[in-house]
C-alpha positions in Angstrom: -152.3 133.2 10.1 -154.0 134.0 13.3 -156.9 131.9 14.2 -159.4 133.3 16.7 -162.4 131.4 15.3 -163.4 130.2 18.8 -163.3 133.8 20.4 -166.3 135.9 21.0 -165.9 137.7 17.8 -164.7 134.7 15.7 -162.1 135.6 13.1 -159.3 134.3 11.0 -156.6 136.8 10.0 -154.0 136.3 7.2 -151.1 138.7 7.1 -149.0 138.5 3.9 -145.3 139.2 4.5 -145.6 140.7 8.0 -141.9 141.7 7.8 -142.8 144.6 5.4 -142.6 148.0 6.9 -145.8 150.1 7.1 -149.3 148.9 6.7 -149.5 145.1 6.1 -151.5 143.3 3.5 -154.4 141.5 5.4 -157.2 139.2 4.6 -159.8 138.7 7.4 -162.9 136.5 7.7 -165.0 137.3 10.8 -168.2 135.8 12.0 -170.8 138.1 13.8 -173.6 136.4 15.7 -176.7 138.0 17.2 -176.1 136.1 20.4 -172.6 137.7 21.0 -172.1 140.6 23.4 -171.9 143.9 21.6 -173.4 142.6 18.4 -174.0 145.2 15.7 -176.4 144.2 13.0 -175.3 144.1 9.4 -177.1 147.1 8.2 -175.5 149.2 11.0 -172.0 147.8 10.3 -172.4 148.7 6.6 -173.5 152.2 7.4 -170.6 152.6 9.8 -168.1 151.6 7.1 -169.7 154.0 4.6 -169.7 156.9 7.1 -166.4 156.4 8.9 -164.3 155.3 6.0 -166.2 156.7 3.1 -166.5 153.3 1.6 -168.6 152.9 -1.6 -171.0 150.2 -2.4 -170.0 147.8 -5.2 -172.2 145.6 -7.4 -172.3 141.9 -6.9 -175.1 140.8 -4.7 -174.4 137.3 -3.5 -171.5 135.2 -2.0 -172.1 131.6 -1.3 -175.7 132.1 -2.4 -176.3 134.5 0.4 -177.4 138.1 0.3 -174.3 140.3 0.4 -173.3 144.0 0.6 -169.9 144.7 -0.9 -168.0 147.8 -0.1 -164.7 149.2 -1.3 -162.1 152.0 -1.0 -160.5 152.3 -4.3 -157.0 150.8 -4.3 -157.0 150.2 -0.6 -159.7 147.8 0.7 -162.7 145.6 -0.2 -165.2 144.2 2.3 -168.1 141.8 1.9 -170.9 141.5 4.5 -172.5 138.2 4.0 -175.9 137.3 5.6 -176.0 134.0 7.6 -178.7 132.5 9.7 -177.0 133.6 12.9 -176.0 137.1 11.8 -173.3 137.7 9.2 -169.8 137.1 8.0 -167.4 139.9 7.2 -164.7 139.1 4.6 -162.2 142.0 4.3 -159.1 142.6 2.3 -156.7 145.5 2.8 -153.4 146.5 1.3 -151.2 149.5 0.6 -151.9 151.0 -2.8 -148.7 149.6 -4.3 -149.7 146.0 -3.4 -153.4 146.1 -3.7 -153.8 144.6 -7.2 -151.1 142.0 -6.5 -153.0 140.2 -3.7 -156.6 141.1 -4.9 -157.0 137.7 -6.6 -156.5 135.9 -3.3 -159.5 137.9 -1.8 -161.6 137.1 -4.8 -160.8 133.4 -4.6 -161.7 133.3 -0.9 -165.1 134.7 -1.7 -165.6 132.3 -4.6 -164.7 129.3 -2.3 -166.8 130.2 0.7 -169.4 127.7 1.8 -172.0 129.1 4.3 -174.3 126.8 6.3 
């Protein structure tokens, strides 16, 4: 786990089995605040993911009782953009196709357990 929660772009990164060659399995929770330098609003961040990565929107509107936009790239990644009073959280999961389903329950559990003030 890498903890950068007190950095400008606050994040916590989990890497599952970093010894594996190739692309790692990662789980990331990042906080984006309107007050931070270089802030991109949630709508623009979602549009960027859709345009640059060809991410598709997934059903499931809320996480922690907050309006949420969920994106995915089949068999590769899932990202939830969760509105907060200060901006938004980004909860992202990424894995190589052969490991994607194996670790997906960890991402789902993280979303279910989030509490947002």
